[in-house]
C-alpha positions in Angstrom: 91.9 152.9 -28.5 88.5 151.4 -30.0 85.7 153.1 -31.6 83.3 151.9 -28.7 85.6 152.8 -26.0 85.7 156.7 -27.7 82.0 156.8 -28.0 81.6 155.6 -24.5 84.0 158.3 -23.4 82.7 161.1 -25.4 78.7 160.4 -24.4 78.0 162.2 -21.0 76.5 160.0 -18.4 73.3 161.2 -16.9 73.3 162.4 -13.5 71.2 160.5 -10.8 68.8 163.4 -10.3 68.1 163.7 -14.3 67.3 160.0 -14.6 65.0 159.7 -11.5 62.9 162.9 -12.3 59.7 162.0 -14.2 58.3 163.9 -16.9 55.1 165.5 -16.2 52.9 166.2 -19.2 51.7 170.0 -19.1 48.2 171.1 -19.3 48.5 171.9 -22.7 49.7 168.5 -23.9 46.8 166.8 -22.0 44.4 169.4 -23.7 45.8 168.3 -27.2 45.6 164.6 -26.3 42.2 164.8 -25.3 41.1 166.8 -28.3 42.7 164.1 -30.8 40.7 161.5 -28.9 37.4 163.1 -29.0 38.1 164.3 -32.8 39.0 160.3 -33.5 35.8 159.3 -31.7 33.6 161.8 -33.4 35.0 160.7 -36.9 34.6 156.9 -36.3 31.4 156.9 -34.0 29.1 156.3 -37.1 31.2 153.4 -38.2 31.2 152.1 -34.8 27.5 152.3 -34.7 26.8 150.7 -37.9 29.0 147.7 -37.0 27.3 147.4 -33.7 24.0 147.7 -35.3 25.0 145.0 -37.9 26.1 142.5 -35.2 23.2 143.1 -33.0 20.8 142.4 -35.9 22.9 139.3 -37.0 22.7 138.0 -33.7 19.0 138.4 -33.2 17.9 137.1 -36.6 20.0 134.0 -35.7 18.4 133.9 -32.2 14.9 134.1 -33.8 15.7 131.5 -36.3 17.2 128.9 -34.1 14.1 129.1 -31.7 11.7 128.9 -34.6 13.4 126.1 -36.1 13.7 124.1 -33.0 10.0 124.8 -31.9 9.3 123.3 -35.7 11.1 120.3 -35.1 9.6 119.8 -31.7 6.1 120.3 -33.0 7.0 117.6 -35.7 8.1 115.2 -33.3 5.0 115.8 -30.8 2.8 114.9 -33.9 4.9 111.8 -34.6 4.3 110.6 -31.1 0.4 111.6 -31.0 0.0 109.6 -34.2 1.4 106.5 -32.5 -0.4 107.1 -29.4 -3.6 107.2 -31.3 -3.4 103.5 -32.6 -2.2 102.5 -29.4 -4.4 99.6 -27.8 -6.3 99.0 -31.2 -5.5 95.6 -33.5 -3.6 97.8 -35.9 -1.6 99.4 -33.0 -0.6 95.7 -31.9 0.1 94.6 -35.0 1.9 97.4 -36.9 3.2 100.0 -34.2 5.3 99.7 -31.3 4.7 103.1 -29.3 8.1 103.0 -27.3 9.7 102.3 -30.3 8.3 105.3 -32.4 8.7 107.5 -29.2 12.5 106.8 -28.9 12.9 107.0 -32.6 11.3 110.1 -32.8 13.2 111.5 -29.9 16.7 110.7 -31.3 15.7 112.1 -35.0 14.6 115.2 -33.1 17.5 115.3 -30.9 19.7 115.2 -34.2 17.8 117.6 -36.1 17.9 120.3 -33.4 21.7 119.9 -33.0 22.2 120.1 -36.6 20.2 123.3 -36.9 21.7 124.9 -34.0 25.1 124.3 -35.3 24.3 125.5 -38.8 22.6 128.6 -37.8 24.8 129.8 -34.9 28.1 128.6 -37.0 27.0 131.1 -39.9 26.0 133.9 -37.4 29.6 133.6 -36.1 31.3 133.8 -39.5 28.9 136.8 -40.4 29.9 138.6 -37.1 33.6 138.2 -37.7 33.3 139.3 -41.5 31.5 142.6 -40.1 34.6 143.3 -38.0 36.9 143.0 -41.4 38.5 139.9 -40.2 39.9 137.7 -42.7 38.1 134.3 -42.5 40.6 132.4 -44.9 43.3 131.6 -42.8 40.5 130.7 -39.8 38.7 128.4 -42.2 41.7 126.8 -43.5 42.9 126.3 -39.5 39.6 125.0 -38.9 39.9 122.4 -42.0 43.0 121.0 -40.9 41.9 120.6 -37.4 38.6 119.0 -38.6 40.8 116.5 -40.6 42.9 115.9 -37.6 39.9 115.2 -35.2 38.4 113.1 -37.9 41.3 110.6 -38.0 41.9 110.5 -34.6 38.2 110.1 -33.7 37.3 108.0 -37.0 35.7 105.2 -34.7 33.4 107.8 -33.0 32.7 109.4 -36.2 31.7 106.4 -37.6 29.7 105.1 -35.0 27.6 108.3 -34.8 26.9 108.3 -38.7 25.9 104.7 -38.5 23.7 105.3 -35.8 21.9 108.2 -37.5 21.2 106.2 -40.5 19.9 103.1 -38.7 17.4 105.5 -36.8 16.5 107.3 -40.1 16.1 104.1 -42.3 14.3 102.5 -39.2 16.4 99.2 -39.3 15.2 98.4 -35.8 13.7 99.8 -32.9 12.9 98.8 -29.0 11.3 95.6 -28.9 12.7 94.0 -32.0 14.4 90.7 -31.8 17.9 91.2 -34.1 20.8 89.4 -34.9 23.8 91.8 -35.1 26.2 89.5 -36.1 28.6 90.1 -33.0 25.6 89.6 -30.6 21.9 88.6 -31.0 18.8 89.6 -28.4 15.9 91.8 -27.9 16.9 95.6 -28.6 16.0 97.5 -25.3 17.7 100.9 -26.4 18.8 102.5 -29.5 21.6 105.4 -29.4 23.5 107.2 -31.8 26.6 105.4 -31.0 25.6 102.3 -28.9 22.7 99.9 -29.3 21.7 97.8 -26.1 20.6 94.3 -26.5 19.4 91.5 -24.0 20.4 88.3 -24.7 18.4 85.0 -24.1 20.1 84.4 -20.9 19.3 87.9 -19.7 23.0 89.4 -20.4 23.0 93.0 -21.7 25.0 93.4 -25.0 26.5 97.1 -25.6 27.1 97.1 -29.7 28.7 99.9 -31.2 26.6 101.0 -34.4 30.0 101.2 -36.1 31.0 97.5 -35.9 27.5 96.4 -37.0 28.1 94.9 -40.8 24.4 93.4 -41.2 21.2 93.3 -39.3 18.8 90.5 -39.1 15.5 91.9 -37.8 13.4 89.0 -36.3 10.4 91.3 -35.7 9.5 93.1 -39.0 7.3 91.8 -41.6 6.0 88.5 -40.6 7.6 85.2 -39.2 7.2 81.5 -40.0 6.2 78.9 -37.7 7.3 75.4 -38.5 6.7 72.2 -36.5 7.9 68.8 -37.8 6.1 65.4 -36.6 8.0 62.1 -36.8 5.7 59.2 -37.5 6.1 55.7 -38.2 6.0 55.1 -41.9 2.8 52.6 -41.6 0.6 55.3 -40.5 -2.2 56.3 -42.4 -1.6 59.8 -44.0 -5.1 60.8 -44.6 -6.0 60.2 -41.0 -2.7 62.2 -39.9 -3.8 65.0 -42.4 -7.5 65.1 -41.0 -6.3 65.2 -37.2 -3.8 68.1 -38.1 -6.3 69.7 -39.9 -8.9 69.8 -36.9 -6.2 70.9 -34.6 -5.3 73.8 -36.5 -9.4 74.9 -37.3 -9.7 75.0 -33.4 -6.5 77.0 -32.8 -7.4 79.6 -35.3 -10.5 80.4 -33.9 -9.4 80.7 -30.2 -8.0 83.8 -28.6 -5.3 85.0 -28.8 -4.2 82.7 -31.6 -6.5 84.2 -33.9 -4.3 87.2 -33.8 -1.2 85.8 -33.7 -1.9 83.7 -36.8 -1.7 85.7 -40.0 -2.5 83.0 -42.2 -3.9 79.5 -42.1 -2.1 76.4 -40.5 -0.9 74.1 -43.6 0.3 70.8 -43.7 3.2 71.2 -46.3 3.6 67.2 -46.8 6.3 64.8 -46.1 9.5 66.5 -45.6 11.3 62.8 -45.3 10.6 59.4 -45.8 12.9 56.6 -44.1 12.8 52.7 -43.5 11.7 53.4 -40.0 10.0 56.7 -39.9 8.5 59.6 -41.8 8.5 63.5 -41.2 5.5 65.5 -41.8 5.9 69.4 -42.0 3.2 71.7 -40.5 3.9 75.5 -41.3 2.0 78.7 -40.5 2.7 82.5 -40.8 2.6 84.4 -37.7 3.1 87.9 -36.4 6.5 89.0 -36.3 8.5 87.7 -33.1 5.7 85.2 -32.3 6.6 82.1 -34.3 8.2 80.3 -31.0 5.0 80.8 -29.1 2.9 79.5 -31.9 5.3 76.7 -32.2 5.2 75.5 -28.8 1.3 75.5 -28.7 0.7 73.8 -32.0 3.3 70.9 -30.8 1.2 70.9 -27.4 -2.3 70.7 -29.4 -0.8 67.9 -32.0 0.5 65.7 -29.3 -2.8 65.5 -27.4 -4.6 65.1 -30.7 -2.4 62.1 -31.7 -2.8 60.7 -28.2 -6.6 60.6 -28.6 -6.5 59.3 -32.1 -4.0 56.5 -31.2 -1.4 57.9 -33.6 2.2 57.4 -31.6 4.8 59.8 -32.4 8.6 58.8 -32.6 11.7 60.5 -33.0 15.4 60.0 -32.3 17.1 56.6 -32.1 15.0 53.8 -30.9 15.2 52.5 -27.3 17.2 49.3 -27.0 14.8 46.2 -26.5 15.7 44.0 -23.5 15.7 40.5 -24.6 15.9 37.4 -22.2 19.4 35.5 -22.6 19.7 32.5 -24.0 19.4 29.4 -22.2 22.5 27.4 -21.2 22.7 23.8 -22.4 25.2 23.2 -19.5 23.2 24.8 -16.7 21.5 21.5 -15.8 25.2 19.5 -15.7 27.2 19.2 -12.8 30.6 20.6 -12.7 33.4 18.3 -13.8 35.3 16.7 -10.6 38.8 16.1 -10.3 38.0 12.6 -9.0 36.7 11.7 -12.4 40.2 11.3 -14.0 42.0 8.3 -12.7 45.5 10.0 -13.0 44.4 13.1 -11.1 46.3 13.9 -7.9 43.0 14.0 -5.9 42.1 10.4 -7.4 45.6 9.1 -6.3 45.4 10.8 -3.1 42.0 9.0 -2.3 42.8 5.5 -3.6 43.1 3.3 -0.4 46.6 1.8 0.3 46.8 -2.1 -0.7 48.7 -4.5 1.5 52.0 -5.7 0.3 52.0 -9.3 -1.0 52.8 -12.1 1.5 56.6 -13.7 1.4 56.4 -17.4 1.7 59.1 -19.1 3.2 
């Protein structure tokens, strides 16, 4: 007989009445349990109170510090907006300040600063609360570091777009109203975000460009622009007369509204850009307000064309139109067409020859 069977046979099986009867604690047992719980609470209440007060102090300090920092950032952004609005409508404001651009840039910077401040303050407060409860933060920080690395690899494009947008805004590479060439697209900036920049193309289309994909930016609205006009003339024209006419046009244009504000320098005749056998090109240039070079070029061409027409100076350009010449006279035009009857051996001549009677035969 095996050992488990012997042990099973020797152990008495409980009766149904014994197994179903609940054990009711006595009054003495309940009194002892309550006494032990009260003594445990009495021994640890001071520790709990200290921990609670420490947690409350940390939360209050973090909340007050967060409110103060966010309010300071908001006041700084409002001051930047008031500075931009103070020069709006003046000549300085029209030349150097774009209110909408400054407003959106300041709002974006304020949003980033407030988010970063809130994250740092509340994150530090949460770690201090956990350390107050004597929780080991080493595994938590290690897990957070691994999770951060994993999220960074998985969302690297998003992180790249966000960081690129932050630096673009902080460095003021472009803003609302600027004409930019972003490589992948070009047009006027209508919105600047931390992840995506919206451009409106020349045909009215809207381009959504991710900030992380922009490798270079060509801003056509910062600093100043150059308006250049090429005038193609005959090589036989008097250059002194041409220069005098262009000088009169530039002087009148520089004194009229609104061109006196759009022009940041005098209109200059740079000289001959090229000289060919059948034409010569005179280059005219002027420094203009950013983004206004095309407008100045069109007006300058208009005025130069009218002035040259009044001075009887022809403007040429492109390939010369073909000259229609009269065809040469045909020497055989007055001669009659050759006839088939002129040849005695032609079938027409033989058919038209009268029949001759046969010779008479004498008897």
